C-alpha positions as CSV (number, residue, x, y, z in Angstrom):
1,M,-4.4,-1.5,3.4
2,A,-6.9,-4.3,4.0
3,A,-4.4,-6.9,5.1
4,L,-0.7,-7.6,5.5
5,G,1.0,-11.0,5.2
6,M,4.5,-11.7,6.4
7,I,6.6,-14.9,5.8
8,E,9.9,-15.3,7.6
9,V,12.4,-17.6,5.9
10,Y,16.1,-18.5,6.0
11,G,18.1,-17.1,3.1
12,Y,18.0,-14.5,0.4
13,T,17.3,-16.9,-2.5
14,T,14.4,-18.4,-0.6
15,S,12.9,-15.0,0.1
16,I,12.9,-14.1,-3.6
17,K,11.4,-17.5,-4.5
18,V,8.7,-17.1,-1.9
19,A,8.0,-13.5,-3.0
20,D,7.6,-14.8,-6.6
21,V,5.1,-17.5,-5.5
22,V,3.2,-15.0,-3.4
23,A,2.9,-12.5,-6.2
24,K,1.8,-15.1,-8.7
25,S,-0.7,-16.9,-6.5
26,A,-3.1,-14.1,-5.6
27,D,-3.9,-10.5,-6.2
28,V,-1.4,-9.1,-3.7
29,K,1.5,-6.7,-3.9
30,V,4.9,-7.5,-2.4
31,V,5.8,-4.3,-0.5
32,A,9.1,-5.2,1.1
33,I,11.7,-7.9,1.6
34,D,13.6,-7.3,4.7
35,K,16.7,-9.0,6.2
36,N,18.0,-9.8,9.7
37,K,21.1,-11.6,10.9
38,P,20.1,-13.6,14.0
39,A,22.3,-13.4,17.1
40,N,23.0,-17.1,16.8
41,A,23.8,-17.0,13.1
42,E,26.9,-19.2,13.4
43,K,24.6,-22.0,14.6
44,C,22.1,-21.6,11.7
45,A,22.3,-23.6,8.5
46,V,21.6,-20.4,6.7
47,P,22.7,-17.4,8.7
48,L,20.4,-14.8,7.2
49,V,16.7,-14.4,8.1
50,M,14.5,-12.7,5.5
51,V,10.9,-11.5,5.8
52,V,8.6,-11.2,2.7
53,K,5.9,-8.6,3.3
54,F,2.8,-8.3,1.0
55,E,-0.6,-6.6,1.1
56,G,-4.0,-6.9,-0.5
57,D,-7.5,-7.8,0.6
58,A,-7.7,-10.4,3.4
59,G,-8.8,-13.3,1.1
60,A,-6.0,-12.7,-1.4
61,V,-3.4,-12.3,1.4
62,E,-4.5,-15.5,3.0
63,A,-4.2,-17.5,-0.2
64,A,-0.8,-15.9,-1.0
65,L,0.4,-16.7,2.6
66,E,-0.6,-20.3,2.2
67,A,1.2,-20.6,-1.1
68,G,4.3,-18.9,0.2
69,V,4.5,-20.9,3.3
70,A,4.2,-24.1,1.3
71,E,7.1,-23.1,-0.9
72,A,9.3,-22.2,2.1
73,K,8.4,-25.4,3.9
74,N,9.1,-27.4,0.7
75,K,12.7,-26.0,0.8
76,G,13.0,-26.7,4.5
77,L,13.7,-23.0,5.2
78,Y,10.4,-21.8,6.8
79,I,10.5,-20.0,10.1
80,T,7.1,-18.4,10.8
81,S,4.3,-16.4,9.2
82,K,1.6,-14.0,10.1
83,L,-1.5,-12.4,8.6
84,I,-2.8,-9.2,10.0
85,A,-6.3,-8.4,8.6
86,G,-6.8,-4.6,8.9
87,L,-3.7,-2.8,10.1
88,D,-4.3,0.4,12.0
89,P,-3.3,3.3,9.8
90,S,-0.9,4.7,12.4
91,V,1.3,1.6,12.1
92,E,0.7,0.7,8.5
93,W,3.8,2.5,7.3
94,F,6.0,0.0,9.3
95,A,5.1,-2.7,6.8
96,H,7.1,-0.9,4.1
97,L,10.3,-0.5,6.1
98,T,13.4,-2.4,5.6
99,A,16.4,-3.0,7.9
100,T,18.0,0.3,6.8
101,G,14.9,2.3,7.8
102,R,14.0,3.1,4.2
103,D,11.0,2.4,2.1
104,K,13.0,0.8,-0.7
105,L,10.1,0.4,-3.1
106,R,9.3,4.1,-2.9
107,N,13.0,5.1,-2.6
108,N,12.6,7.5,0.3
109,N,13.3,7.8,4.0
110,A,10.6,6.3,6.1
111,E,8.9,8.9,8.2
112,S,5.7,8.4,10.2
113,P,2.9,10.7,9.0
114,D,0.9,12.5,11.6
115,K,-2.7,13.5,11.4
116,N,-1.8,17.1,10.5
117,N,0.2,16.0,7.5
118,N,3.5,16.9,9.1
119,S,6.4,14.5,9.2
120,K,7.7,13.4,12.5
121,N,11.4,13.1,13.0
122,N,12.1,9.4,13.6
123,S,15.8,9.5,14.2
124,Y,15.7,6.0,15.8
125,I,14.7,4.6,12.4
126,K,17.2,6.6,10.4
127,E,20.0,5.5,12.6
128,I,19.4,1.8,11.9
């Protein structure tokens, strides 16, 4: 993966809209939409935090990030965003995880690959 973009927003509907804008604005692939309920959820206008994760080359991810952030800010539901240009391969697989510890797009359990092509037992992820 050349680059990873992440946009954190309030609400499921907002995350779907942001993912749509991201996918249409540049040559990127949405790899996961993840959820989290914040500890102070009862104080939030929208008690669900979502993260839209997408990948592509650095220029495309930057353009998609700007478009997605603008959409979220327009709705007043933007939290934060991050672009990581050039993830280390040993942590790249984390980008595809969801809150359940599964890679939903590939419909399998997420396990960290090691250099010998053996799977490591990541029970801490499977327990989430």
